[in-house]
N, C-alpha and C positions, 0 to 999 in steps of 0.2 A: 469331390474328393475321391480318389481311388480307394478301393476296398483295403488294400494293404496299408495305405496311409491312415485310414480310419482305425484299423486295428492298432497301429502304433500310437495313435493319438488318444484312444480310449484308456482311461485309467480310473482308479478309485479316488475320487476327489473328496477331500476332507476340509474344504473351506468354501463358503458360499457368501455372496454379497447380500443376500436377503431380497434382492430384486425379484418381484413376482414373475413366475413363468407364464407366458401367454397361453391361453386356453388352447389355441390352435396347435401350439408346439406340444403341449401335454397330450393332446388327442393323437398327434402323429406318433408319439412314443408308444402310447397305449395300442394304437392300431398296429404298429410294427410287432409288438408282443403278441397281439391277438392272432396275427398271421403266421406265427411260428409253427413249425411242424411238431407233431406229437404222435406217440405210439397209437396206432389204429385210429388216428385222428380223434382221439379222446378229448383233447383240449381240456385237461383237468385243472382249470384255473379260473379264478375270478380276480380281477384287478380292482383294488379299492384305493382310489387316489384321495388322500387327505390334503385338502387345500385351505380349509378354514384354520386360521391362525391358532386358535386355542387348541383345536384338535391336534394340529401338528406339534405344538408345544408339549402336549400331554404324551404323544407318541415318542417325542424326543426324550422325555423323562423316562419312559419305559425302555429306552434303548441304551441308557448309560450303563456301563459295565461296573463290576465290583470296585469299590473304593473310588468311584468316579474317575477311573484311570483311562478309559477309552470310550469312544463314541460321543464325546462331548460336543463334537462338531455338528452333530445331527440337529441341534437346536437352531443352527444357522440356515438350514434348508427350508425353502418356502413350500416344498411339496415332499410328501412321503407316500410312496406307493407300497401297499401290502399285496403280496401275491397269496391268495387263499387257495389251498389245494382242495380241489373238488374230487368227487368220486369218479374214477375213470370208467370207461366202457367195460362191460363184463369180460369181453375178450382180452382186453388189456390187463385186467385184474388177474384173470386165470393164467394168461401167459406170464405175467410177472411172478406168480406163485411157482409155476413150473420152472421157470428160468432163474428164480431167486434174484430178481431185479426189481427195483422200484422205479418203474417207468414214469410215473407221475413226477417224481423228483427230477429225473433226467429232463423231462419235458419242460418243467418250470425253469430249470437252468437255461435251456435253450431260449425260452420266451424272455427271460430276464436279460440275456445278452442281446437279443434283438432290441429290447427296450433301450438298453444302454448304448448300443451302437447308433441307434437312431438319434438319441439325445446328443451324442458326440457330434454327429453330422450337423445337428441344429445349433451347435455352439453352447450346449448345456453340459453340466457336469453331473456325474452320478456316483453313487457308492452303494454296492450291495451289502446288506447287513444280515448276518446270521445270528448275532448276539443281541438278544432283546428279551424282555419279559413277555413271552408269547401269550400267556393268560391275560395279562393287562392289555396287550394290543388287541386281542380278540374281544375283550370287554369294551374297549374304547370304540371299536369299529362295528360292534354288534354282529360279530361273526358267529354263526351257529356252533354249538359245542361239539358237534360231530365232524367238524372241519379242523384244519390246522393252518397255520401261517408259517411256512418254512423260510420266507425271505421278505425283507423290506428293502426298498430302494429309495435313497435320497435323490432329489432332483433339484437343480437350481443353477444359477449363474455363478461361475467362479470369478474371483477378482482378476483384473487384467494382468497383474504382475504375478499371478499364481504360477508356480513352477511346474512345468511339465517334466515329469520324471522319466529318465531313460529306463526302458524295460530291462530288468535283470532276470534272465531266464537261464536254465540249464543249457549247455551246449547241445546242438543238434545230435551229435554222436552219443550223447548220454540218454536221449529220449527217442531216437528213431531206430527202428529195427526193420529189417527186410527179410521176408521169407521165414520168419521164426524168431522167437524171443532171444535165443542164444546165438543167432547168426548176425554177422555184421553186414 
């Protein structure tokens, strides 16, 4: 699959068959994330893959939003991957303070997208989750208190008839600038 086709195919999938994900495919996704670039090569992440059914169920419960109005689909996913933010290298931390940027969060976003693109290429669906009970997730996964979990990713097979949605994005002229913000 060409890269542009992969980008168009990757979407946030909110329906899974429950079919187990093969260990080899999970490892390919994790490896793609591990190889992602990061500021000063800090690699400020640990990937915790929940594959045991009861643990996945408990993580799904910790992901349901208020009034159970969203993220209900998470309970269908056979795998949930937590990205734990680790302490970056000192140079990255100092640079981030000076530049007022949170490089580890940027790095985790890049790694997460590597994971999701690899999953898409392998015929798997994913959805990145930012809404969940982080304290409960950390407790369930035994994450040390001095870390945090900014992102979860569901992983699994989507039903054959699952609709691929057309990407709705702003027009290029609304988001592209050349030679300055106010120039066309």
